C-alpha positions, 0 to 999 in steps of 0.5 A: 505769122507775127508773134502773139505779143505784137499788136495787129490791126487788120484795119491798118494797111499800106497802099503802094504806089499811092500816087497812081490812079488806082492807088489814090482811089484805094486810099480814098476808099479805105479811109471811107471804110475806117482804115488807117492808111500808110499812103506810100508814093514813090520818090519820083512822084513828089506832086502826087504825094502832096495831093495825098496830103490834102486828104489829111484833114478833119477826121482823116488826120489820124487815119492817113500817114504819107510816106515816100519810098523807092522800090529799090531802097529796101529800108524805105519800104520797111519804114512805110510798112511798119505796123501794117497788117496788110499791103495793097501793092500796085506798080505803074511805070511813069507815064513819060517812060515807055514800057520796054524790056528794061521796064520789065526788069524794073517791075520784077525787081520792085516786086521782089523787094516789096515782098521781101520787105513784107516778109520782114515786117512782123505785123504783115499778114496779107498782101493784095498784089495787083497784076494784069489780065495780060499775065493770063492770056498770052501763050502759044496754044491760047486758042486751044482751050474753050475758056480762059480763067485765073488758072492760066498763065502767060508764057514768058517765052511767047511774050518775049518773042512778040515783044509783049513787054507789059505782059512779060513784066506782069507775068514775071513780077507776079510769079516772083511775088508768088514764089517769095510769098510762099517761101516766106510764109506771106499770105498773098492774093492777086487781082489780075486787072483788065484794061482800066478805063477812064480819062487817063486811058490812051492808045499809048497804054502798054496793055494794048499791045496785041489788042487786035489779037485779044479781040479775035481771041475773045479776051479783050476786057476792060474794067472801071476803076471803082470796080477794081477798087472794090475787088481789091477791098473785097479780097482783102476783107474776105477770110476765104479769099485765096489765089488769083482773081481776074477782074473785069467789067466788060468784054469787048466782043462786038463791033460796036464795043470795039468802036466804043473803045476806039473812041475812048482811046482817041476822043480828040482824034480827027480819024474815025474809028474802024467801021463796025462792019469790018469786024465780026462778033467774037465769042467771049472766052475769058471768065471771072466767076471766082471774083463774081461770086466773092463780089456778090457777098461783098456787096451784100455786106456778108464779110465785113460790117462797117462798124465792126471794130475788129476789122 
C-alpha cells in the first residue's frame, strides 16, 4: 500500500502495451471516461506511438501522456508508471515474429519485470493483467470435468509436450505475475481473454494452435474487442473484483459457428471452409458466470458514476 501522504488518484492509470489493438482501444475508452492515461508503447512500436500521440488534442491534451518503454529496461517501466494508481498490462508479440518457445521466455520475463516495477511504484494500487483462455483449458484430464471456469489452469508440461507455446507462455506469465503480486502486496486481477475477433484476426494467430481439439472439448470461444475493453474497465472499477475472470462473448459449438469462424480467419481465401455436415454440435463446457455477474452491474452503472470526481 502507498503511504498516506502520497497523492493517489484512481483515475490516473498506465496502459502497457498501448501500441497493440487491445491496448490502443483501452486508451481511447479510458480517455472517454475521464481518466489520465500514461499510454506506454514498447520501443519497437515507433509508428504506433505516433498514432497514440494524435489523440493528444483538445480536451485530451492534459489527460494523455505517451511513453516508450522496454519490458527489459526496468527504469523505462518505472518512469512510465510513475504517479499511476493502476496498470492495464497487455503483452502481444510483434506480428512479424512467431510465438515459439523463445517467445514464451520473453513473455514470462516481461511479466516478471512489469510486476516488479509495479511493486516499486509507490502510488500503484491495482493491476489488471491480460491473460488468455489458453491459460485455463489445456491439461491431460481436461475432459474429466463437466465445466471449465477461472479456477482451472493449463498444465505447463502438457502444453510443452504438445508445443502449445501460446498456452504455455500465457500460463507461465500469469503464474509469475500472481506469485509476484502476492509476494509484493500488489492487488492484481487477471482477465483471461478468448480469441479476439476483428480485422486483424488470421489463421496465424498462435491462440488457434489446437483449435480442432478446443472445438471438440467445447471450449473454443471468441470475444469482441469492445467487450474485452469493457471487461478490463469493469474489473478495475469494481471494488469487489478479485482473482481471475474468463472473458468471452461467443462459444463456437455448432457447425455453422465453426464455418463462420473459418471464413473470418481466411476472408480472401479461395478455399472453401469445411462443410458443416462434417462437424457435430458440441456441448459448451466453459463458462464465465463470474464476469457476467460483474458486467451486469457495470453496465447498469452501479460501481462508477461518470461524473464522480473520486473515480
